[in-house]
C-alpha positions in Angstrom: 214.9 263.2 35.2 218.0 265.3 34.8 220.2 265.9 37.9 219.7 269.2 39.6 222.7 271.4 39.1 224.0 275.0 39.2 222.3 277.6 41.4 219.1 275.6 41.6 221.1 272.6 42.8 223.0 274.7 45.4 219.7 276.1 46.7 218.2 272.6 47.1 221.3 271.3 48.8 221.0 274.1 51.3 217.3 273.5 51.7 217.7 269.8 52.2 220.5 270.3 54.7 218.3 272.7 56.7 215.5 270.2 56.5 217.6 267.4 58.0 218.7 269.6 60.9 215.2 270.8 61.8 213.3 269.4 64.8 216.5 268.2 66.5 215.9 270.2 69.6 213.6 268.2 71.9 211.8 271.4 72.9 210.8 271.9 69.2 209.8 268.3 68.7 207.8 268.2 71.9 205.8 271.3 71.2 205.6 270.6 67.4 207.0 274.0 66.6 210.5 275.1 65.4 209.7 278.6 64.3 210.2 277.9 60.6 207.8 278.1 57.6 207.4 275.7 54.8 209.2 276.5 51.6 206.5 276.2 48.9 209.0 274.7 46.4 208.7 271.4 48.4 205.1 271.1 47.4 205.5 271.6 43.7 204.7 268.4 41.9 204.2 266.9 38.5 201.7 264.1 37.6 202.5 261.7 34.7 200.5 259.0 33.0 197.2 258.0 34.6 198.1 259.2 38.1 195.0 261.3 38.9 192.7 259.0 37.0 193.9 256.0 39.2 193.4 258.0 42.4 189.9 259.1 41.3 188.8 255.7 40.0 189.8 254.0 43.3 188.0 256.7 45.3 190.9 257.0 47.6 193.0 259.5 49.5 196.7 258.5 49.5 198.7 259.5 52.5 202.5 260.0 52.2 205.1 260.8 54.8 208.1 262.9 53.6 210.3 262.5 56.6 213.2 264.9 56.1 210.9 267.6 54.9 208.7 267.1 57.9 205.5 266.7 55.8 202.5 264.5 55.9 200.9 264.8 52.4 197.5 263.7 51.1 196.7 263.1 47.4 193.1 262.8 46.4 190.4 264.3 44.2 187.5 266.5 45.1 184.6 266.9 42.7 186.9 265.4 40.0 189.7 267.8 40.5 193.2 266.9 41.8 193.8 267.9 45.4 197.1 267.9 47.3 197.1 268.9 51.0 199.5 268.7 53.8 200.2 268.8 57.5 203.7 269.7 59.0 204.9 267.1 61.5 208.4 266.5 62.8 210.2 263.8 60.8 207.1 261.7 60.1 207.9 258.0 59.3 205.5 255.1 59.7 201.7 255.2 58.9 199.0 252.9 60.1 195.2 253.0 59.5 192.7 251.8 62.1 189.8 251.1 59.7 187.4 250.2 62.5 187.8 253.5 64.3 188.6 255.6 61.2 191.8 257.0 62.6 195.3 257.4 61.2 198.5 256.9 63.3 201.7 258.6 62.3 205.1 258.1 63.9 207.2 261.2 64.5 210.8 259.9 64.8 212.6 262.7 66.6 213.7 263.0 70.2 211.3 262.3 71.8 209.4 259.9 69.5 205.7 260.6 69.2 202.7 258.8 67.8 200.1 261.2 66.4 196.4 260.1 66.0 194.5 261.9 63.3 190.7 261.7 62.7 188.4 263.3 60.1 186.2 266.1 61.3 182.9 267.2 59.8 181.5 269.5 62.5 182.5 272.9 63.8 181.8 274.7 67.1 179.2 277.5 67.0 181.1 280.8 67.1 180.1 284.5 67.1 183.7 285.7 66.6 184.5 283.8 63.4 182.6 282.1 60.5 183.5 278.4 60.7 184.7 276.9 57.4 182.8 274.3 55.4 184.2 270.9 55.9 182.9 269.0 52.9 186.4 267.6 52.5 186.4 266.2 56.1 190.0 267.1 56.8 192.2 264.8 59.0 193.3 266.7 62.1 195.5 265.5 65.0 193.4 264.7 68.1 196.0 263.1 70.3 199.7 262.2 70.6 201.7 260.0 72.9 205.3 260.5 73.8 208.0 257.8 73.7 211.8 257.7 74.3 213.9 258.9 71.4 216.0 255.8 71.8 213.2 253.6 70.5 213.8 255.1 67.0 210.3 254.2 65.8 210.0 253.4 62.1 207.1 251.4 60.7 203.6 251.2 62.3 201.0 248.4 61.9 197.8 247.2 63.5 198.1 243.6 64.6 195.1 242.0 66.4 193.5 245.4 66.7 196.5 246.9 68.6 199.0 249.4 67.3 202.6 248.0 66.9 205.8 249.7 66.0 209.4 248.8 65.0 211.5 249.9 67.9 214.6 250.0 65.6 216.8 251.2 68.5 215.9 248.1 70.4 216.0 245.5 67.6 212.4 244.7 68.5 208.7 245.2 67.9 206.7 246.9 70.6 202.9 247.0 71.2 201.7 250.6 72.0 198.9 251.6 74.2 196.8 254.8 74.2 198.3 256.0 77.4 201.8 256.2 76.0 203.1 252.9 77.3 204.8 250.2 75.2 205.6 246.5 75.6 208.4 244.5 73.9 206.5 241.7 72.2 208.8 240.3 69.4 212.4 240.3 68.4 214.6 238.1 66.0 216.4 235.1 67.5 219.7 236.6 66.4 219.1 239.7 68.6 218.9 237.8 71.9 221.5 236.4 74.4 220.5 233.8 77.0 216.8 234.3 76.0 216.9 238.1 76.6 216.7 240.7 73.8 219.6 243.0 73.0 217.9 246.4 73.4 220.8 248.7 74.3 221.6 249.7 70.7 220.6 249.3 67.1 222.3 246.3 65.5 220.0 245.2 62.7 217.9 248.2 61.3 214.7 246.2 61.9 212.5 248.6 60.1 209.2 247.3 58.6 206.2 245.1 59.5 204.2 243.0 57.1 201.2 242.7 59.4 199.3 239.5 59.7 196.4 238.6 62.0 198.9 237.8 64.8 202.6 238.4 65.4 203.2 234.8 64.5 201.6 235.4 61.1 203.5 238.6 60.5 206.9 239.2 58.9 209.6 241.8 59.5 212.5 243.2 57.4 216.0 244.1 58.6 219.2 245.2 56.9 221.0 242.2 58.4 220.7 239.2 60.7 224.4 239.4 61.8 225.5 241.3 64.8 229.0 242.8 64.4 231.0 245.8 65.5 229.7 247.7 62.5 226.2 249.0 63.0 223.5 250.6 60.9 224.5 254.3 60.4 228.2 253.4 60.1 229.6 254.3 56.7 231.3 250.9 56.5 228.2 248.9 57.5 227.8 246.2 54.9 224.5 246.2 53.1 224.6 244.7 49.7 222.3 241.7 49.6 222.6 241.3 53.4 218.9 242.2 54.1 216.4 239.6 55.3 212.8 238.9 55.9 212.1 237.4 59.3 209.2 235.0 60.1 207.2 236.1 63.1 206.6 232.5 64.0 210.2 231.2 63.9 212.0 234.5 64.5 214.5 233.3 61.8 215.1 234.6 58.2 212.9 233.1 55.6 214.2 235.3 52.7 217.8 236.6 52.2 219.4 238.6 49.4 217.7 242.0 50.0 219.5 245.3 50.2 218.3 247.7 52.9 214.7 246.4 52.6 211.7 248.5 53.7 207.9 248.6 53.7 207.1 244.9 53.7 203.3 244.2 53.1 201.3 241.0 52.9 198.9 240.7 49.9 197.6 237.7 47.9 199.4 235.3 50.3 202.8 236.8 49.5 205.1 239.4 51.0 205.7 242.4 48.8 208.9 244.4 49.7 210.7 247.5 48.7 214.3 246.4 47.9 215.5 249.9 48.5 219.2 249.6 47.6 218.3 248.5 44.1 215.2 250.6 43.6 213.0 247.6 43.1 209.6 246.3 44.2 209.9 242.6 44.8 207.5 239.8 45.8 208.5 236.6 47.7 206.8 233.3 47.6 208.3 230.1 49.2 211.6 231.9 49.8 212.3 233.1 46.2 212.4 236.7 45.2 210.9 238.0 42.0 211.2 241.6 40.7 207.9 243.2 40.0 209.2 246.7 39.0 212.4 248.7 38.8 211.9 252.3 39.7 213.9 255.5 39.6 215.1 255.9 43.2 215.5 254.4 46.6 212.2 252.5 47.0 210.5 253.1 50.4 206.9 253.3 51.2 204.3 250.8 49.9 200.6 250.2 50.0 198.3 248.1 47.8 194.8 248.8 46.7 192.7 247.4 43.9 195.5 245.4 42.3 197.8 248.5 42.2 200.9 249.0 44.4 201.7 252.6 45.3 205.5 252.7 45.7 207.6 255.6 46.9 211.0 256.5 45.6 213.5 258.8 47.3 216.7 260.5 46.4 219.9 258.8 47.4 221.5 260.7 50.3 225.0 261.4 49.1 226.8 260.3 52.3 225.0 257.0 52.2 225.3 256.3 48.5 227.0 253.0 49.2 223.7 251.8 50.8 222.3 251.9 47.3 224.7 249.9 45.1 222.0 249.3 42.5 221.2 253.0 41.9 222.6 256.0 40.3 222.1 258.9 42.7 221.8 261.5 40.0 218.8 259.6 38.5 216.9 259.1 41.6 213.8 261.2 42.3 211.2 261.8 45.0 208.0 260.4 43.7 205.1 257.9 44.2 204.4 255.4 41.4 201.2 253.5 40.7 202.4 250.0 39.6 200.1 247.3 38.2 200.8 244.2 40.3 200.2 241.7 37.4 202.2 243.4 34.7 204.7 245.5 36.7 203.8 248.5 34.4 203.9 252.0 35.9 200.4 253.4 35.3 201.3 256.9 36.6 203.5 258.8 38.9 203.4 261.9 41.1 206.9 263.5 41.3 208.2 266.3 43.5 211.1 267.8 41.6 212.5 269.5 44.7 211.5 266.6 47.1 213.9 264.5 49.0 212.8 261.5 51.1 209.6 259.4 51.3 209.1 256.9 54.1 205.6 255.5 54.2 202.4 255.4 52.1 198.9 254.2 53.0 195.4 254.9 51.8 192.0 255.7 53.2 188.6 255.8 51.4 188.0 259.3 50.0 184.6 259.1 51.7 186.3 259.3 55.1 188.4 262.3 54.2 189.7 264.0 51.1 192.9 265.3 52.8 194.6 267.4 55.4 194.0 270.9 56.8 196.7 272.8 54.9 196.4 273.6 51.2 198.9 275.6 49.2 197.7 279.2 49.4 194.9 278.6 51.8 196.4 279.0 55.3 193.6 281.2 56.5 191.2 278.3 56.1 193.5 276.0 58.0 193.6 278.5 60.9 189.8 278.5 60.9 189.7 274.7 60.9 191.9 274.4 64.0 190.0 277.2 65.7 186.5 275.7 65.3 186.7 272.0 64.5 184.3 269.9 66.6 185.0 266.6 68.3 185.3 263.7 65.9 182.2 261.5 65.7 181.7 257.9 64.8 179.7 257.6 61.6 177.9 254.8 59.9 179.8 252.9 57.3 178.9 253.3 53.7 
């Protein structure tokens, strides 16, 4: 993809700068309103290869968080036709699916942090003042949120042992979350403790993803470093090249080194699959060795696996942090999701947002649960009707 330049590039630079500054006021983040409207250019996308065929064949709805643009997106098909829907949320980051309860958890990493719970709805309230919309697509709507301190700096989310866990990056730890808004420190690397107590006063490691196992001991966690120094994540001189690690939940020590700003670790086929972000790679690790599965055009972040296919996000390289991506050329990076065959490493198809910026997380739900989100480009009136009339979510029989 050619770099964006000229007037178009200037417009996108202004738009991305405005996006990054939005939702900074706690009053806006708390009320989920900042008075702005979505620029439709952020939704424009291009599909390549077998992208929509793969989505349709797997009967899935793919959820994507675009954090700096404050968008939760859903890519699916309905009656054989491509469908892209969205929901505005303040700086969405991690995603986790509770497949037993059919709910979706989304982390909103602003001040304060919030965890939104979304559920598909199929019923509407009887109304005499408005005709309820048909809900054949079973849209996901927020039904609850919990509030957490902004200092937690929540990134990834995962269900472990049936309970929602999060990376509290600001505390170099993993926390277990409860439905009432509480949290409990449950895990941290051995390097982030002194005299048996965790160092939770500031971010030292950028501990930012969870490869969830059945228990914490069977899980793994990525971080940008395992060395605590005066230079911290976010500092422009923070060393990153091949300093990243994968921690064992059982030993709390690194089991893999040589990564660069790793993200989105996931367990599959008895191995850990990781986005090696600074080099734009999807890698797999077995017995401590790293193998490259695919090299992609951008900062790899966001990963889920379904049916032998990895869905991997790529983002643009943020100019002021270009040294965090020593293996990438910023002008060639793009905002996209790629369907990668795990066995061959071949990219089967991609969905690209030419004016997009940053992707954080990707996960999937069966299309039978829901075909997307309430907002559809050019169909705001329907979204207003959905939020006015949707009925309480109901448990349904599995199919």
